[in-house]
C-alpha positions as CSV (number, residue, x, y, z in Angstrom):
1,M,-5.9,7.6,-15.1
2,A,-4.0,10.7,-14.3
3,D,-1.7,10.9,-11.3
4,A,-3.9,13.6,-9.9
5,D,-6.6,10.9,-9.3
6,Y,-4.3,9.2,-6.8
7,R,-3.8,10.1,-3.2
8,L,-0.6,10.1,-1.2
9,A,-0.5,7.0,1.1
10,L,3.1,6.6,2.1
11,R,6.6,8.1,1.7
12,V,9.7,6.2,2.7
13,M,13.4,6.9,2.6
14,T,15.3,3.7,1.5
15,M,18.1,2.6,3.7
16,P,21.1,0.2,3.2
17,R,19.2,-2.5,5.2
18,D,16.6,-2.5,2.4
19,T,19.0,-3.5,-0.4
20,N,20.4,-6.7,-1.9
21,H,24.0,-7.5,-2.9
22,S,23.6,-5.4,-6.0
23,G,22.7,-2.2,-4.1
24,T,19.1,-2.1,-5.2
25,V,16.1,-2.3,-2.9
26,F,14.6,-5.8,-2.5
27,G,11.4,-6.4,-4.4
28,G,9.9,-7.8,-1.2
29,V,10.6,-4.5,0.6
30,I,8.7,-2.6,-2.1
31,M,5.9,-5.2,-1.9
32,S,5.7,-4.5,1.8
33,M,5.4,-0.8,1.2
34,I,2.6,-1.5,-1.4
35,D,0.7,-3.6,1.1
36,Q,0.9,-0.8,3.7
37,A,-0.2,1.8,1.1
38,A,-3.2,-0.4,0.1
39,Y,-4.2,-0.6,3.7
40,V,-4.2,3.2,4.1
41,Q,-6.5,3.4,1.1
42,A,-8.8,0.6,2.2
43,R,-9.0,2.2,5.7
44,S,-10.5,5.3,4.1
45,H,-13.5,3.1,3.3
46,G,-14.1,2.1,6.9
47,L,-12.2,1.8,10.2
48,H,-11.9,-1.9,10.3
49,R,-9.2,-4.6,10.3
50,W,-8.3,-4.9,6.6
51,V,-6.4,-7.9,5.3
52,T,-4.7,-8.4,2.0
53,V,-6.3,-11.3,0.0
54,A,-4.5,-10.7,-3.3
55,M,-1.7,-8.8,-4.9
56,E,-2.0,-8.9,-8.6
57,K,0.0,-7.7,-11.5
58,I,3.0,-6.3,-9.7
59,E,5.2,-4.7,-12.3
60,F,8.7,-3.6,-11.4
61,H,9.6,-1.0,-14.1
62,A,12.9,0.2,-12.7
63,P,15.1,-0.4,-9.7
64,V,15.1,1.7,-6.4
65,F,18.5,2.6,-4.9
66,T,19.6,3.3,-1.3
67,G,18.8,6.8,-0.2
68,E,16.0,7.4,-2.6
69,L,12.7,8.8,-1.4
70,V,9.9,6.4,-2.4
71,T,6.4,7.8,-2.8
72,L,3.3,5.5,-2.9
73,R,0.0,6.8,-4.2
74,T,-3.3,4.9,-4.3
75,R,-6.8,4.9,-5.7
76,T,-9.7,2.6,-5.3
77,V,-10.5,0.9,-8.6
78,R,-13.3,-1.3,-7.5
79,S,-15.3,-1.8,-4.3
80,G,-17.7,-4.6,-3.3
81,R,-19.5,-5.3,-0.1
82,T,-16.6,-6.5,2.0
83,S,-13.6,-5.7,-0.3
84,V,-11.9,-3.0,-2.1
85,T,-9.4,-3.2,-5.0
86,V,-6.6,-0.6,-4.8
87,H,-4.2,0.4,-7.5
88,V,-0.8,1.5,-6.1
89,V,1.8,3.4,-8.0
90,V,5.3,3.7,-6.7
91,D,7.7,6.5,-7.6
92,A,11.3,7.0,-6.6
93,E,13.1,10.4,-6.4
94,R,16.6,9.8,-7.8
95,V,19.3,10.9,-5.4
96,A,21.8,12.1,-8.1
97,T,19.4,14.1,-10.2
98,G,16.2,14.7,-8.3
99,D,14.2,13.2,-11.2
100,V,11.2,11.1,-10.3
101,A,10.8,7.7,-11.9
102,R,7.8,5.4,-11.9
103,V,9.4,2.2,-10.5
104,T,6.5,-0.1,-9.6
105,E,2.7,-0.6,-9.9
106,A,0.4,-3.1,-8.4
107,T,-3.2,-4.0,-7.8
108,V,-4.1,-5.1,-4.3
109,T,-7.4,-6.5,-3.0
110,M,-8.2,-5.9,0.7
111,V,-11.1,-7.3,2.7
112,S,-12.5,-5.8,5.9
113,V,-12.8,-8.4,8.7
114,D,-14.1,-8.7,12.2
115,A,-12.2,-9.8,15.3
116,S,-12.7,-13.5,14.2
117,R,-11.2,-12.6,10.8
118,R,-14.6,-13.1,9.0
119,P,-15.4,-10.7,6.2
120,I,-17.8,-7.9,7.1
121,P,-19.3,-5.1,5.1
122,F,-16.9,-2.2,5.2
123,D,-19.8,0.3,5.7
124,S,-20.6,-1.4,9.0
125,P,-19.9,0.3,12.4
126,V,-16.2,0.7,13.3
127,T,-14.5,-2.5,14.4
128,L,-10.9,-1.3,14.7
129,T,-9.3,-2.2,18.0
130,D,-6.9,-0.3,20.1
131,L,-3.7,-1.8,21.5
132,T,-5.5,-3.3,24.5
133,G,-7.7,-5.4,22.2
134,S,-10.9,-3.7,23.1
135,E,-13.3,-2.6,20.3
136,R,-13.5,1.1,19.4
137,G,-16.7,2.6,18.3
């Protein structure tokens, strides 16, 4: 699949707090970004609470360093009644050269849920809540 088939979900500048003792960004930090990007993609299917049920095949191809701009792009690879599977690609713009490197890829399955955390069809009416906890829609 060509990169043009992916949509921008998230861009993040890495900071020293994101790095381990070797000066590279923790894998867990990248996984958190992947989770957020998958949510952005899932939300395009319906304004609901979306929860991550699986992260599969996370491949770390290259390290990410402090100060690099990380770009996460997504596309839906499968959709069911209550879930979507999202492929996430992660690129890092290298500080020293400006080159862009594919650093990580992952497949994430997200499920739309109601206020009781039960799966619901993602084409159902909006269930997203505001900060007061009341239903929007």
